[in-house]
C-alpha positions, 0 to 999 in steps of 0.5 A: 302411466307413472304419473297416474300411478303416483297420483292415484296412490296419493303418495305424490303427497310424499313427493311434494313434501320431500325435496329431491335428493341427488344420489351420487354417481358411483363407480359401480353400475348399480347402487343399493337403496336400503330403508331406514328400518333396514327391512327393505332394499333394492338395487337401482342404476347408479347416479339416478335421482330418488325421492323417498318418504320413510314414513310411508306405510309400505315400501315405496320408492321412485328413481328417475334418470334426471333431476328434471324428470323427477321434478316433472313427476313431482309436479304431476306431469307426464314423462318427457322424451328421454326420461326413464323411471323405476318405481318399486312397491311392496304391498300386503296381498290383503291390500289388493282388495282395494283394487278389486283384485281376487287371486285364484289359489292355482293362478300361475305367476304370470296370471297373478302378475297380469291380474294385478297389473291390469287392476293397479295400472289401469283400474276402472276400464283403463279410463280416468274418472271422466271416462276419457280413454285417451290414456287407455293402457294396453298390456302385452301377454305376461310371461313367467320369468326366473328372478333367482333360485326358487323365485319366479315372477310374471313379466309384461309390458304396458303402453299408453299414449304418453308412456311405455313400461315394463312390469315385473310382479312377484311374491317376495314373501308370504302375504306380500306382493312386489311390483317393479315398474320401469317406464319411459316416454312412449316408443322409448322403452329399451331392452335395457329398461325391460332388463332393469325391471327384472334385475331390480326385482331380483335384487329386492329384499323385504324382511317384514311381514304382510300382516305388519304392512297391512296394520301399518297401512290401515292404522295410518289411513283411517284414524278413530273418529274424534269424539262428537264428530259425525258424517252429518256434522262434517262438510264433505265439499270442504273435505274434498277440497282439502284432502282430494285436490292435492292429487286430483284437480277439482275439475277432474273430480267435478266431471266424474259421475258415479253412484254411491257404491262407485264413490265408496269404492274409489274413496276406499281405494284412495284411503288405502293409498294413504288419503287421510280420512277417518270413518266420519270424514269418509262417510261425509266425502262419499255422501257429498260426491254421490249427491252432486 
């Protein structure tokens, strides 16, 4: 699932572009990662490897327990036996509409976490774009957990054929949602990893606003249409080959079958994740994919 998350969010582009960096083993059990702008920080196990892009439009960081594990994830491969990972994301709640998430005003933290986890980590019925259910995700019942003084989140676990994870989701500030995801090869999710999901969440701090994050995401994802460019004048097939196959194989895209509305929802979600398509390019891609 961690592979699915990174690829689907399209920030595997970030990982492919950035060299893995070894974070030195410290004397303490945990170290603190702080973003360059100083707005975001989170604790992670000392000595774990990290790959981060400070240019990403929202806080997004991955830590893995070995360089080999990070290289596997960077290559779009599944976690192997012995791999352990920590994924931390902070998003504006307005961004959740790209996942089809609607949160009731009276929802409990556990209900909020379950809704977000289900839509983010197992979208479209927990199948891939081909309808294959081999990576179907099964969730535990989410429960409320205390992360700190006056800070309550939702916690649950998820399992697929290839990966098992602990997920903590909470609101670090108004208009924000934080997702902390620890993962291991199926059958290897330990109590320590479950505790890590919650302890990392408790350590997380973000001083920015949901509004600023949403503006950064949308401003970086959809550029103004260049003068003279229209969807009719653009080659949708070429755009798919150039922009989409970085994260998805051409074969996977070719096997997927959706109507125009379905492709529009998928493309908009990918744009929200960071896919670089302006308005005319978006229309051209949707037209091509839905006409095949």
